[in-house]
C-alpha positions, 0 to 999 in steps of 0.5 A: 500500500502507498504511503503519504510520502509517495503522493504527488502534489495536487492529489487527494488521498484517504488514510487507510492505516497509521503505522508507528508506535506510541508517542509518534502515532499519538502525535499524528492522531492529535493533528487530526490524521485518523483512519478514513480522513481525506488529505490533499497534498498541497506542495513540497518544500524545495528540497522535498521535506517537509510536505504541506497538506490540507486535512480537516480544513486546515493546513499542516506541514509534515516531515517525510519520516512522519508521512511515511507512517501514514498508509493511504489510498487514492 
């Protein structure tokens, strides 16, 4: 399954699963990224890290390491 890190700018995806353990997974969930949530990938920084996404009506920046823990489906 694809991860959020692999999604190209301008695409909308739906969260299928959150990987990771403990505090990292909790932090991602606290940002509003939960199973079934739609995420729009707005843009990426010039060197590719971080990426900017829109989730639940607000904009959020995620490191690629965190984005890799989020499995998505188009």
